[in-house]
C-alpha positions in Angstrom: -53.8 15.2 -85.0 -56.2 12.3 -84.3 -56.3 8.8 -86.1 -58.1 9.9 -89.5 -54.6 10.8 -90.7 -54.3 8.6 -94.0 -51.6 8.2 -96.6 -51.6 10.9 -99.1 -53.0 13.3 -96.7 -51.4 16.9 -96.8 -50.3 18.1 -93.3 -49.0 21.3 -91.5 -46.4 20.9 -89.3 -45.8 23.2 -86.2 -43.2 23.8 -83.5 -43.6 25.0 -79.7 -40.6 26.5 -78.5 -38.4 26.3 -81.6 -35.3 28.3 -81.6 -36.2 29.6 -78.4 -39.4 31.3 -79.2 -42.2 31.5 -77.1 -45.1 30.5 -79.1 -45.9 28.0 -81.9 -44.0 28.4 -85.3 -45.4 26.9 -88.8 -42.6 25.0 -89.7 -43.9 23.1 -93.2 -47.2 23.4 -95.3 -49.0 21.0 -97.3 -46.4 18.2 -96.6 -47.6 14.8 -98.2 -48.0 12.0 -95.5 -46.1 8.7 -97.2 -46.7 6.5 -94.2 -48.7 6.1 -90.9 -48.3 3.4 -87.8 -51.2 2.5 -85.7 -51.7 0.7 -82.5 -53.7 -2.1 -82.2 -56.6 0.2 -80.8 -56.4 2.4 -83.8 -54.4 5.3 -82.5 -51.9 7.1 -84.3 -48.4 6.3 -83.5 -46.4 7.4 -86.0 -46.2 9.3 -89.6 -43.9 9.6 -92.6 -43.6 12.8 -94.1 -42.1 13.2 -97.4 -39.3 16.1 -97.1 -36.0 16.6 -98.9 -32.6 17.0 -97.2 -32.9 20.3 -95.9 -36.2 20.0 -94.7 -35.4 16.7 -93.1 -32.7 18.7 -91.0 -35.0 21.3 -89.9 -37.6 18.4 -89.0 -35.1 16.6 -87.0 -33.9 19.6 -85.1 -37.6 20.9 -84.5 -38.0 17.2 -83.0 -35.3 17.1 -80.6 -35.6 20.8 -79.3 -39.2 21.4 -79.6 -43.0 19.9 -79.5 -44.4 19.3 -82.7 -48.1 19.3 -83.9 -49.3 17.7 -87.4 -52.6 19.5 -88.5 -54.4 17.4 -91.8 -55.4 20.5 -94.4 -58.1 20.2 -97.2 -54.7 20.3 -100.2 -57.8 20.9 -102.6 -58.0 25.1 -102.1 -55.3 25.2 -99.8 -53.7 28.7 -99.8 -49.6 29.2 -98.3 -49.2 31.9 -96.3 -47.4 34.8 -97.4 -45.2 35.0 -94.2 -41.9 32.9 -94.5 -42.0 31.8 -90.6 -45.4 32.6 -89.2 -45.7 32.4 -85.3 -47.9 32.8 -82.9 -47.0 34.1 -79.3 -49.5 34.1 -76.7 -47.3 37.0 -74.9 -48.1 39.5 -77.6 
């Protein structure tokens, strides 16, 4: 995610190396950004995402055990995936 992320944006959260998997897993879809922090140069340094208690535990575990990536989504026409935990494996 570049510096364009703003409060009230919707994002997807991906984890690479989550649960000892090879590849990238979609952890959460269409999550709300409730706060962002930027450096003096305008670079995004942190984002606060609205989650419930169960989601926070999964997110903390993923943060400690994988590489997280965020992607801003257009929530206007966003369609959830049917898969419970879609994963991309570059070895397949």
